[in-house]
C-alpha positions, 0 to 999 in steps of 0.5 A: 511524471508524478510518482506515487508510492503505495505503502502496504501496512500504512498503519503498522509500526514500520509503514506509519513511520515510512508514510510520514517520512515520505510525505515530509519529503513531498513524495506522493503516497497511497497509504493502504489500510483496512479502514481508510475512512479512519486514516488521518488526513495529511498532505501528500497522502491518500488513504486507500482500502486494502486487505490481503484477504480481499483481492478486490482491493488490489487493483484500486489500491494499485491505481495511480501507483508506480512503486510499492513498499511491502513488508510481508509477514515472515510467518504467513502460512499461505502466501500463495493465497495472499502475498503472491496474488498481490505481487502478481497483480502489481507486476501485471499492472506495471508497478 
């Protein structure tokens, strides 16, 4: 079975470092970003479109992933509109 990790915030300070480390360890990574077309190509990494404010990006980002790394903003004023729906969809898809 091929394991793939979806990293939310792959262009941020923590996410970009995590993607690099995972890829160097030959882990398969889906790098979630608002602009996948601008994401640097690297071995073991597939860029995927993701935006918390756009639920239509959730399923394509989750497709093929069996794990998710998510470092959420602590000051999200309305997690019920973004964070919770994404987590619910991840759980429903078996991730």
